[in-house]
Every structure is written in structure tokens, then in C-alpha cells.
NUBA-913979 format. One record per residue (C-alpha): residue number from 1; residue in three letters; chain; z, x negated, y. Coordinates in nm, 4 decimals, decimal comma, always signed. Example, Ala and Ser with C-alpha at 12.3 -4.5 7.8 and 13.67 -1.06 7.14 Angstrom:
<pts>
num	residu	chaine	z	x	y
1	ALA	A	+0,7800	-1,2300	-0,4500
2	SER	A	+0,7140	-1,3670	-0,1060
</pts>
This chain:
<pts>
num	residu	chaine	z	x	y
1	MET	A	-12,6487	-3,6908	+1,7408
2	SER	A	-12,3612	-3,6784	+1,4945
3	THR	A	-12,0604	-3,8940	+1,5651
4	GLN	A	-12,0404	-3,9905	+1,1899
5	ALA	A	-12,1843	-4,3136	+1,0911
6	ARG	A	-12,4955	-4,2868	+0,8779
7	ARG	A	-12,4563	-4,3412	+0,5169
8	PRO	A	-12,6777	-4,6427	+0,3915
9	ALA	A	-12,9506	-4,5405	+0,1582
10	VAL	A	-12,8767	-4,6005	-0,1961
11	PRO	A	-13,1559	-4,7603	-0,3759
12	PRO	A	-13,2556	-4,5882	-0,6759
13	ARG	A	-13,1177	-4,7044	-0,9988
14	PRO	A	-13,3918	-4,8754	-1,2330
15	VAL	A	-13,4621	-4,6553	-1,5378
16	ARG	A	-13,4539	-4,8553	-1,8448
17	ARG	A	-13,6998	-4,7757	-2,1054
18	PRO	A	-13,6229	-4,7907	-2,4569
19	GLN	A	-13,7554	-5,0981	-2,6436
20	GLU	A	-14,0783	-5,0743	-2,8046
21	ALA	A	-14,1054	-5,1435	-3,1677
22	THR	A	-14,2692	-5,4556	-3,0728
23	GLY	A	-13,9509	-5,6116	-3,0245
24	ALA	A	-14,0076	-5,6923	-2,6415
25	VAL	A	-13,6641	-5,7691	-2,4654
26	ALA	A	-13,5904	-5,6323	-2,1105
27	ASP	A	-13,6037	-5,8570	-1,8288
28	ASP	A	-13,2569	-5,9129	-1,7070
29	SER	A	-13,3442	-6,1747	-1,4476
30	ALA	A	-13,3685	-5,9022	-1,1691
31	PRO	A	-13,0715	-5,9125	-0,9238
32	PRO	A	-12,7954	-5,6543	-0,9895
33	PRO	A	-12,7757	-5,3520	-0,7719
34	ARG	A	-12,5470	-5,3568	-0,4477
35	PRO	A	-12,2266	-5,1867	-0,4915
36	THR	A	-12,2040	-4,8718	-0,2691
37	THR	A	-11,9046	-4,7859	-0,0625
38	PRO	A	-11,7182	-4,4681	-0,2030
39	PRO	A	-11,7402	-4,1693	+0,0187
40	ARG	A	-11,4438	-4,0992	+0,2581
41	PRO	A	-11,2428	-3,7992	+0,1455
42	ALA	A	-11,2565	-3,5088	+0,3627
43	THR	A	-10,9563	-3,3584	+0,5370
44	PRO	A	-10,7755	-3,1014	+0,3018
45	PRO	A	-10,7668	-2,7521	+0,4430
46	ARG	A	-10,4423	-2,6085	+0,5766
47	PRO	A	-10,2698	-2,3859	+0,3336
48	ALA	A	-10,3166	-2,0090	+0,4241
49	ALA	A	-10,0054	-1,8336	+0,5790
50	PRO	A	-9,8015	-1,6570	+0,3038
51	PRO	A	-9,8587	-1,2861	+0,3203
52	ALA	A	-9,6119	-1,0952	+0,5295
53	ALA	A	-9,3099	-0,9566	+0,3321
54	ARG	A	-9,3576	-0,6009	+0,2478
55	PRO	A	-9,0812	-0,3917	+0,3983
56	VAL	A	-8,8503	-0,2187	+0,1532
57	GLY	A	-8,7867	+0,1506	+0,1934
58	PRO	A	-8,9902	+0,4416	+0,2954
59	PRO	A	-9,2801	+0,3879	+0,5656
60	PRO	A	-9,1862	+0,4661	+0,9151
61	ALA	A	-9,2526	+0,8189	+1,0067
62	GLU	A	-9,5234	+0,8929	+1,2461
63	ASP	A	-9,4617	+1,0652	+1,6034
64	GLY	A	-9,0796	+1,0128	+1,5775
65	ALA	A	-9,0329	+1,2467	+1,2697
66	ALA	A	-8,7510	+1,1509	+1,0357
67	PRO	A	-8,8444	+0,9767	+0,7147
68	PRO	A	-8,8419	+1,1769	+0,3983
69	LYS	A	-8,5312	+1,1469	+0,1843
70	ASP	A	-8,5903	+1,0837	-0,1799
71	PRO	A	-8,2487	+1,1448	-0,3714
72	ALA	A	-8,3946	+1,0114	-0,6801
73	ARG	A	-8,4599	+0,6492	-0,5266
74	ARG	A	-8,2196	+0,4080	-0,4433
75	ILE	A	-8,2987	+0,1537	-0,1598
76	PHE	A	-8,1918	-0,2049	-0,2585
77	PRO	A	-8,2096	-0,4621	-0,0053
78	ALA	A	-8,4183	-0,7764	-0,0588
79	PHE	A	-8,2709	-1,0600	-0,2660
80	PRO	A	-8,1876	-1,3547	-0,0497
81	ALA	A	-8,3418	-1,6833	-0,1373
82	PRO	A	-8,1555	-1,8904	-0,3782
83	ARG	A	-7,9192	-2,1423	-0,2443
84	THR	A	-7,9801	-2,4949	-0,3181
85	THR	A	-7,6622	-2,7228	-0,3669
86	PRO	A	-7,6849	-3,0067	-0,1395
87	PRO	A	-7,6626	-3,3432	-0,3121
88	ALA	A	-7,3141	-3,4931	-0,3255
89	PRO	A	-7,2632	-3,7781	-0,0744
90	ALA	A	-7,2200	-4,1076	-0,2340
91	PRO	A	-6,8500	-4,2441	-0,2143
92	PRO	A	-6,7827	-4,4917	+0,0388
93	GLU	A	-6,7650	-4,8419	-0,0727
94	PRO	A	-6,4057	-5,0107	-0,0983
95	GLY	A	-6,2843	-5,1591	+0,2280
96	ALA	A	-6,5448	-4,9890	+0,4358
97	ALA	A	-6,4438	-4,8822	+0,7791
98	ARG	A	-6,3550	-4,5052	+0,8068
99	GLY	A	-6,4569	-4,3213	+1,1219
100	ARG	A	-6,2168	-4,0945	+1,3099
101	ARG	A	-6,1873	-3,7563	+1,1322
102	GLY	A	-6,2940	-3,4629	+1,3241
103	THR	A	-6,0934	-3,1483	+1,4100
104	GLY	A	-6,0200	-2,9744	+1,0790
105	ALA	A	-6,1643	-3,2254	+0,8458
106	VAL	A	-5,9598	-3,3721	+0,5556
107	ASP	A	-6,0073	-3,7019	+0,4147
108	LEU	A	-5,9860	-3,6863	+0,0481
109	ALA	A	-6,0901	-4,0194	-0,0338
110	PRO	A	-5,8342	-4,2090	-0,2335
111	ARG	A	-5,6483	-4,4942	-0,0332
112	PRO	A	-5,5970	-4,8423	-0,1807
113	GLY	A	-5,3312	-4,8257	-0,4544
114	ALA	A	-5,3093	-4,4521	-0,4867
115	GLY	A	-5,3084	-4,3157	-0,8495
116	ALA	A	-5,4506	-4,0035	-0,9718
117	PRO	A	-5,4079	-3,6880	-0,7987
118	PHE	A	-5,0638	-3,4943	-0,8734
119	ALA	A	-4,9544	-3,7846	-1,1123
120	ALA	A	-4,5874	-3,8765	-1,0500
121	ALA	A	-4,5016	-4,2509	-1,0144
122	PRO	A	-4,3130	-4,3685	-1,3102
123	ARG	A	-3,9344	-4,3611	-1,2481
124	GLY	A	-3,6360	-4,5206	-1,4066
125	PRO	A	-3,4130	-4,3433	-1,6590
126	GLY	A	-3,1424	-4,2567	-1,3981
127	GLN	A	-3,3912	-4,1193	-1,1420
128	ASP	A	-3,4979	-3,7510	-1,0676
129	GLN	A	-3,8181	-3,6911	-1,2388
130	ALA	A	-3,9259	-3,4000	-1,0074
131	THR	A	-4,0793	-3,5144	-0,6691
132	THR	A	-4,1188	-3,1850	-0,4813
133	ARG	A	-3,8084	-2,9848	-0,6184
134	LEU	A	-3,5857	-2,8474	-0,3293
135	ARG	A	-3,2375	-2,9967	-0,3841
136	PRO	A	-2,9344	-2,7228	-0,3429
137	VAL	A	-2,7102	-2,7457	-0,0733
138	PRO	A	-2,3959	-2,8815	-0,2111
139	ARG	A	-2,0952	-2,6057	-0,2144
140	SER	A	-1,7336	-2,6912	-0,1583
141	PRO	A	-1,5197	-2,6287	-0,4642
142	ARG	A	-1,2471	-2,4840	-0,2702
143	ARG	A	-1,4758	-2,2252	-0,1258
144	THR	A	-1,5950	-2,1362	-0,4687
145	ALA	A	-1,2543	-2,1139	-0,6113
146	ALA	A	-1,1446	-1,8924	-0,3199
147	ALA	A	-1,4295	-1,6555	-0,3637
148	ALA	A	-1,3552	-1,6327	-0,7475
149	VAL	A	-0,9898	-1,5339	-0,6877
150	CYS	A	-1,0691	-1,2865	-0,4372
151	LEU	A	-1,3374	-1,1426	-0,6628
152	VAL	A	-1,0883	-1,1123	-0,9450
153	LEU	A	-0,8209	-0,9627	-0,7245
154	GLY	A	-1,0651	-0,7023	-0,5699
155	LEU	A	-1,1589	-0,5873	-0,9254
156	GLY	A	-0,8058	-0,5792	-1,0438
157	LEU	A	-0,7068	-0,3502	-0,7808
158	VAL	A	-1,0066	-0,1189	-0,8021
159	ALA	A	-0,9438	-0,1048	-1,1815
160	GLY	A	-0,5648	-0,0491	-1,1404
161	GLY	A	-0,6143	+0,2218	-0,8957
162	ALA	A	-0,8639	+0,3910	-1,1175
163	THR	A	-0,6506	+0,3577	-1,4137
164	GLY	A	-0,3407	+0,4942	-1,2361
165	THR	A	-0,5417	+0,7785	-1,0939
166	TRP	A	-0,6531	+0,8597	-1,4584
167	LEU	A	-0,3116	+0,8357	-1,6089
168	THR	A	-0,1257	+1,0247	-1,3647
169	GLY	A	-0,3761	+1,2594	-1,2328
170	ASP	A	-0,3188	+1,1478	-0,8611
171	SER	A	-0,5574	+1,3720	-0,6881
172	PRO	A	-0,5038	+1,6891	-0,4677
173	ASP	A	-0,6242	+1,9242	-0,7449
174	ALA	A	-0,4192	+1,7496	-1,0088
175	ALA	A	-0,1077	+1,7668	-0,7872
176	ALA	A	-0,1515	+2,1469	-0,7058
177	ASP	A	-0,1981	+2,2023	-1,0782
178	SER	A	+0,1151	+2,0217	-1,1632
179	PHE	A	+0,3298	+2,2023	-0,8932
180	THR	A	+0,2095	+2,5312	-0,9990
181	ALA	A	+0,2671	+2,4469	-1,3806
182	GLY	A	+0,6250	+2,3345	-1,2767
183	ALA	A	+0,7285	+2,6618	-1,1462
184	ALA	A	+0,6697	+2,8323	-1,4887
185	LEU	A	+0,8538	+2,5862	-1,7101
186	TRP	A	+1,1730	+2,7619	-1,7187
187	HIS	A	+1,0136	+3,0299	-1,9319
188	GLU	A	+0,7400	+2,8488	-2,0993
189	ALA	A	+0,8894	+2,5074	-2,2053
190	PRO	A	+1,1080	+2,5085	-2,5154
191	VAL	A	+1,4692	+2,4567	-2,4594
192	ASP	A	+1,4710	+2,1372	-2,6820
193	ARG	A	+1,2229	+1,9935	-2,4440
194	LEU	A	+1,4118	+2,0850	-2,1308
195	PHE	A	+1,7396	+1,9974	-2,2947
196	PRO	A	+1,6996	+1,7630	-2,5728
197	PRO	A	+1,9840	+1,7848	-2,8549
198	THR	A	+2,0478	+1,4059	-2,7855
199	VAL	A	+1,9937	+1,1983	-2,4817
200	ARG	A	+1,9766	+0,8296	-2,5187
201	GLY	A	+2,0308	+0,5984	-2,2115
202	ARG	A	+1,9393	+0,2358	-2,2687
203	LYS	A	+2,1318	+0,0190	-2,0217
204	ALA	A	+2,2646	+0,3563	-1,8657
205	GLY	A	+2,6337	+0,2803	-1,8774
206	PRO	A	+2,8487	+0,0215	-1,6890
207	GLY	A	+2,7446	-0,3262	-1,7139
208	GLY	A	+2,4037	-0,2252	-1,8673
209	ALA	A	+2,5531	-0,0752	-2,1874
210	ASP	A	+2,3609	+0,1745	-2,3996
211	ARG	A	+2,4878	+0,5319	-2,3960
212	ALA	A	+2,4317	+0,8475	-2,6026
213	TRP	A	+2,5052	+1,2115	-2,5415
214	THR	A	+2,5007	+1,5232	-2,7698
215	ARG	A	+2,4274	+1,8641	-2,6247
216	ILE	A	+2,6918	+2,0975	-2,7030
217	ALA	A	+2,6373	+2,4152	-2,5181
218	VAL	A	+2,3427	+2,5810	-2,3358
219	ALA	A	+2,3995	+2,8470	-2,0603
220	PRO	A	+2,1910	+3,1472	-2,0712
221	ASP	A	+1,9255	+3,1558	-1,7832
222	SER	A	+2,0630	+3,3256	-1,4866
223	GLY	A	+2,0576	+3,3271	-1,1043
224	CYS	A	+2,2193	+3,1094	-0,8610
225	ALA	A	+2,5257	+3,3257	-0,7893
226	LYS	A	+2,8526	+3,1349	-0,8206
227	ALA	A	+2,6807	+2,8302	-0,9499
228	PHE	A	+2,7220	+2,6288	-0,6260
229	ASP	A	+2,9986	+2,5981	-0,3865
230	PRO	A	+2,9362	+2,8169	-0,0719
231	LEU	A	+2,8341	+2,5401	+0,1547
232	LEU	A	+2,5651	+2,3908	-0,0874
233	ALA	A	+2,4386	+2,7278	-0,1533
234	SER	A	+2,3585	+2,7807	+0,2008
235	VAL	A	+2,1832	+2,4694	+0,2199
236	LEU	A	+1,9721	+2,5365	-0,0770
237	GLU	A	+1,9123	+2,9011	+0,0342
238	PRO	A	+1,5736	+2,8164	+0,2170
239	ALA	A	+1,4191	+2,7057	-0,0988
240	GLY	A	+1,5026	+3,0163	-0,2859
241	CYS	A	+1,6395	+3,0593	-0,6289
242	ALA	A	+1,3851	+3,1629	-0,8890
243	ARG	A	+1,5993	+3,0784	-1,2238
244	LEU	A	+1,8857	+2,8366	-1,3037
245	LEU	A	+1,9008	+2,6766	-1,6474
246	ARG	A	+2,2184	+2,4615	-1,7656
247	ALA	A	+2,3388	+2,2730	-2,0517
248	THR	A	+2,6597	+2,0593	-2,1221
249	TYR	A	+2,6679	+1,7281	-2,3084
250	ALA	A	+2,9481	+1,5074	-2,4500
251	ASP	A	+2,9354	+1,1260	-2,5144
252	ALA	A	+2,9999	+0,9897	-2,8606
253	THR	A	+3,3656	+0,9632	-2,8082
254	ARG	A	+3,4066	+1,3004	-2,6896
255	SER	A	+3,5913	+1,1685	-2,3985
256	GLU	A	+3,3760	+1,2740	-2,1335
257	VAL	A	+3,1470	+1,5652	-2,0414
258	VAL	A	+2,8576	+1,6300	-1,8193
259	THR	A	+2,6678	+1,9391	-1,7198
260	VAL	A	+2,3028	+1,9233	-1,6388
261	GLY	A	+2,1276	+2,1926	-1,4108
262	LEU	A	+1,7710	+2,2719	-1,3457
263	LEU	A	+1,7159	+2,4970	-1,0329
264	PHE	A	+1,3666	+2,6322	-1,0094
265	THR	A	+1,2952	+2,7466	-0,6547
266	ARG	A	+1,0559	+2,9776	-0,4751
267	ALA	A	+0,9529	+2,7265	-0,2167
268	ASP	A	+0,6087	+2,5742	-0,1679
269	ARG	A	+0,5174	+2,2054	-0,1583
270	GLN	A	+0,5885	+2,1665	+0,2020
271	ALA	A	+0,9435	+2,3465	+0,1947
272	MET	A	+1,0323	+2,1124	-0,0915
273	THR	A	+0,9361	+1,8138	+0,0983
274	ASP	A	+1,1372	+1,9217	+0,4054
275	LEU	A	+1,4455	+1,9958	+0,1938
276	ARG	A	+1,4248	+1,6600	+0,0233
277	THR	A	+1,3995	+1,4725	+0,3721
278	ARG	A	+1,7094	+1,6662	+0,4663
279	PHE	A	+1,8985	+1,5524	+0,1872
280	ARG	A	+1,7966	+1,1900	+0,2399
281	THR	A	+1,8194	+1,1585	+0,6083
282	GLU	A	+2,1512	+1,3503	+0,6298
283	LYS	A	+2,2983	+1,2071	+0,2967
284	LEU	A	+2,3849	+1,5485	+0,1854
285	GLY	A	+2,4056	+1,4380	-0,1907
286	GLN	A	+2,7122	+1,2284	-0,1237
287	ARG	A	+2,9300	+1,4809	+0,0494
288	ARG	A	+3,2274	+1,6129	-0,1538
289	ASP	A	+3,1802	+1,9793	-0,0052
290	LEU	A	+2,8425	+1,9983	-0,1568
291	MET	A	+2,9213	+1,9316	-0,5094
292	PRO	A	+2,7566	+2,1749	-0,7955
293	ARG	A	+2,9655	+2,3273	-1,0287
294	PRO	A	+2,9918	+2,2622	-1,4056
295	TYR	A	+2,9394	+2,4987	-1,6960
296	PRO	A	+3,2519	+2,5068	-1,9141
297	ALA	A	+3,1617	+2,6479	-2,2656
298	GLU	A	+3,4088	+2,7993	-2,4872
299	ASP	A	+3,5055	+2,6483	-2,8126
300	THR	A	+3,3612	+2,3005	-2,7116
301	PRO	A	+3,5057	+1,9838	-2,5613
302	ALA	A	+3,3963	+2,1227	-2,2318
303	GLU	A	+3,6154	+2,4376	-2,2396
304	GLY	A	+3,8512	+2,3131	-1,9774
305	PHE	A	+3,5763	+2,1510	-1,7558
306	GLY	A	+3,6146	+2,3309	-1,4118
307	ASP	A	+3,5924	+2,2632	-1,0669
308	ALA	A	+3,9137	+2,0581	-1,0383
309	GLN	A	+3,7767	+1,8250	-1,3256
310	ARG	A	+3,4667	+1,7312	-1,1485
311	ALA	A	+3,4747	+1,3425	-1,0994
312	SER	A	+3,1131	+1,2500	-1,0184
313	TRP	A	+2,7755	+1,4027	-0,9417
314	SER	A	+2,4112	+1,3416	-0,8534
315	LEU	A	+2,1585	+1,5834	-0,7051
316	SER	A	+1,7813	+1,5278	-0,6622
317	VAL	A	+1,5523	+1,7453	-0,4769
318	LEU	A	+1,1892	+1,6993	-0,6153
319	ASP	A	+0,8894	+1,7266	-0,3796
320	ASP	A	+0,6147	+1,7322	-0,6495
321	LEU	A	+0,7663	+2,0273	-0,8282
322	PRO	A	+0,9521	+2,3403	-0,7016
323	ALA	A	+1,2885	+2,2222	-0,8732
324	VAL	A	+1,6254	+2,0841	-0,7993
325	VAL	A	+1,7906	+1,8694	-1,0627
326	TYR	A	+2,1684	+1,7939	-1,0769
327	ALA	A	+2,4432	+1,6590	-1,3129
328	VAL	A	+2,8169	+1,6701	-1,2788
329	SER	A	+3,0565	+1,4676	-1,4874
330	GLY	A	+3,4241	+1,4731	-1,5702
331	PHE	A	+3,6804	+1,4015	-1,8337
332	ALA	A	+3,6965	+1,6056	-2,1687
333	ASP	A	+4,0786	+1,6169	-2,1712
334	GLY	A	+4,0805	+1,8616	-1,8594
335	ARG	A	+4,2403	+1,6074	-1,6083
336	GLU	A	+4,2128	+1,7004	-1,2478
337	ILE	A	+4,0322	+1,4412	-1,0063
338	THR	A	+4,1802	+1,4269	-0,6695
339	GLU	A	+3,9062	+1,2041	-0,5236
340	PRO	A	+3,5741	+1,2460	-0,6793
341	GLN	A	+3,3123	+1,0340	-0,6017
342	SER	A	+2,9357	+1,0566	-0,5720
343	ALA	A	+2,7176	+0,8758	-0,8403
344	ALA	A	+2,5747	+0,6584	-0,5658
345	SER	A	+2,9219	+0,5431	-0,4652
346	ALA	A	+3,0450	+0,5169	-0,8125
347	THR	A	+2,7777	+0,2878	-0,9346
348	ALA	A	+2,7855	+0,0586	-0,6360
349	ASP	A	+2,9101	-0,3091	-0,7014
350	GLY	A	+3,2859	-0,3195	-0,6455
351	ALA	A	+3,3614	+0,0402	-0,7023
352	THR	A	+3,7283	+0,0699	-0,8159
353	SER	A	+3,7833	+0,4390	-0,8359
354	ALA	A	+3,8744	+0,6185	-1,1722
355	PRO	A	+3,5088	+0,7717	-1,1960
356	ALA	A	+3,3532	+0,4439	-1,1308
357	GLN	A	+3,5741	+0,2528	-1,3858
358	ALA	A	+3,5180	+0,5137	-1,6352
359	GLY	A	+3,1437	+0,5190	-1,5954
360	LEU	A	+3,1160	+0,8917	-1,4965
361	GLY	A	+2,8971	+0,7795	-1,1896
362	HIS	A	+2,6548	+0,6289	-1,4409
363	THR	A	+2,6568	+0,9320	-1,6512
364	ALA	A	+2,5725	+1,1635	-1,3884
365	LEU	A	+2,2846	+0,9489	-1,2448
366	ALA	A	+2,1366	+0,8864	-1,5948
367	HIS	A	+2,1163	+1,2604	-1,6611
368	THR	A	+1,9689	+1,3483	-1,3411
369	GLU	A	+1,7070	+1,0728	-1,3681
370	ARG	A	+1,6005	+1,1630	-1,7243
371	ALA	A	+1,5944	+1,5385	-1,6607
372	ALA	A	+1,3513	+1,4858	-1,3601
373	ALA	A	+1,1320	+1,2742	-1,5769
374	ARG	A	+1,1117	+1,5383	-1,8396
375	LEU	A	+1,0139	+1,8054	-1,5916
376	ARG	A	+0,7399	+1,5865	-1,4651
377	ALA	A	+0,6085	+1,5074	-1,8036
378	LEU	A	+0,6204	+1,8766	-1,9070
379	SER	A	+0,4213	+1,9812	-1,6012
380	GLN	A	+0,1487	+1,7418	-1,6923
381	PRO	A	+0,0622	+1,7988	-2,0480
382	ALA	A	-0,1966	+1,5141	-2,0387
383	THR	A	+0,0832	+1,2413	-1,9962
384	GLU	A	+0,3152	+1,1117	-2,2692
385	GLU	A	+0,6736	+1,2281	-2,2293
386	PRO	A	+0,9209	+0,9423	-2,1778
</pts>
């Protein structure tokens, strides 16, 4: 017997016949039919399982054989299912209690009284408008000034050294070239460059007075025989004598004369340095027995200028050129000098000798310094002659 309840029999619905033409009316006094209970819906069938996904790619090979390769076909993976964006959670109600945040969670909910994100709070006119700017560490003004002074001094020293090297050619190669060029000046430089017709000395006289001398005679170039006293010749002998040039000058009053000599040696740079060191340490330039001799030219104010008339002298050994420069002065009237005095002693303060009072020491010193400067200028054509 079936477990389902039997459905009650539904009485047949009476069939109404159409009214006849006689105009009879249907009998409505019969009781209405009993309503029937609607049938219970049946349980819907379960949906069928979706078909299995078709594998992408070539079918597996049988018996372990490698699948065939199709170079014209690219294998693309199956497209993943589209992601569905979860609905945004509803914002918490104001004043609601917050739970403890988990590890790594960030609470982005605005707190009571907080403004919009990244909006700076209004500030007064005197306050800084940047809220996240790093403030610089204050520096001491003294340290800044000291750094600036050191920088300026350093640049000045570097620039000065570079400028001096460029102007003077102070380098090993330039010094060697200058030394070599100086050895040939006696036959390459014009006589008027070696011995100018007029020599002016600003503040070269006693008390800083200006002086001027005029060339009155030039000796022919010669050797060093009989040009020096025997003792001075023996001292200069290690340097050798390549050529000797001499010229005699007279002052504006024709009361004093001076002979200027240029001795070009055969020595190298080291030998000239050693000779200069010896003259300096032993003070050979101040000894009376080491005086150079003058050049007395005939028919000139220096005609009577001999060894006995030598009043003062000055001698300089150059180490940057193969040359020895000297000057010897005396009176033009031919008077004899019993006590000659070197230029270093005659130009010293408080000197009372006749050469010192007449300014003959200043004359010898001025001509020696200017003759050496001319030689250095001529050996370096790039520089300007003083």
C-alpha cells in the first residue's frame, strides 16, 4: 500500500447546457461544488553535475610515448574565473567600541575631531606652514667664516703659484733651457741690451736719491787674463772662463766712473751653485785682495781709472746662469784710494769712509744688481726686461 494519502475524488463538474429558445432559466438552487485542495508540488530534481573540464593541450600519449609537438599551435592556460569584489564593509557607527587590532592590521577609521587626510591644520601668519619638512641643523657663524677664509686663502695660494710658474717658467725644463741660453748671450745678445747706453737707478744713490749713468766705453770681448787680481783669478778658476765682456760708465756730473763686467763661465749648474755658496759662506766678496780690475778707456773720463783708484766693488755669482757679474767704482779725477771698501760695507748704516760718503758703494751695488737682472731677462725671452 502506498504511503501517500489518497486524493479525494473530485466530483464531476456539471455541464451547463445552453439555454433554449423558450427562455428557460437555469436552476441555481443547487449547492456549489466543494473546493478541491491543490496538489502538493513534487520535489524538484537535483541539477546535473557540470561536465568535466576538457583538458587543454594534446591528449596524453599511449604506452608512455611522448606527445606530438605541434609548432604551429600555442598552448594557452585556461582562463581563471573572474574575481568578484567583496562588498565594502559598512563604516562603524560613531562612538562604537573598537576591538583590538590584530597583528599587521591598520586602523584607517578617522578619529573624533580629525580632519581630511593630508590636510594641514590652519596656522597663524608667523608659524611654519610645512608640517613634515626637516629642519636644518643650525651652523655656527664662526665656523662658516673660518671655512670661507681657508677656501679663499687656498685658492689664492694655488692661483699665485700657477701664475708665478707661468710667468717665470719655474720648472726643471724651463730652468735648464734658461741656463743653456745664458751661456750663449755673450755672442747672441746685442751690446746695447747687455750694456745699455744709459742706466737709470731709482733710489739707487745715498739716502734713496735717483741716479743715472752714461756708457762711455765698451771693451772688446776677451779672455780673463789680467782681468782679475791673481788671488781672485785662482778662486774663479774652477768655473772656467768662456768670455769676458766689460763696459765703463760715468755719472751725470762726470765725477765718478764705474766698470761693469760679465764673466761667462764654462761650469754647469752644480758648479755655479757650489761657487756661489763658497762666496757667501766665506764672505769672499768683501776681501780687498779679491777685487776685480777696472777698464780704463783712453780719451774718456775713465782714462786714469786704474787699480789704485778702485774705491768700492760688488761681485755676484749667479747659480741660475753660468755667469759672474761684478762692478768696481772710483773717482773720475784719478785720486788714489788707500782704504777701499766693499759695497756691502759702504752702503751700511753709519759708514763714514770716503767711498761711503761719495756714494761709490751704492754705484757699484746698483750696477751689479741691474746687470744680473738684464742677463736673466735676456735668457728668458718670454719675460719682460725690467
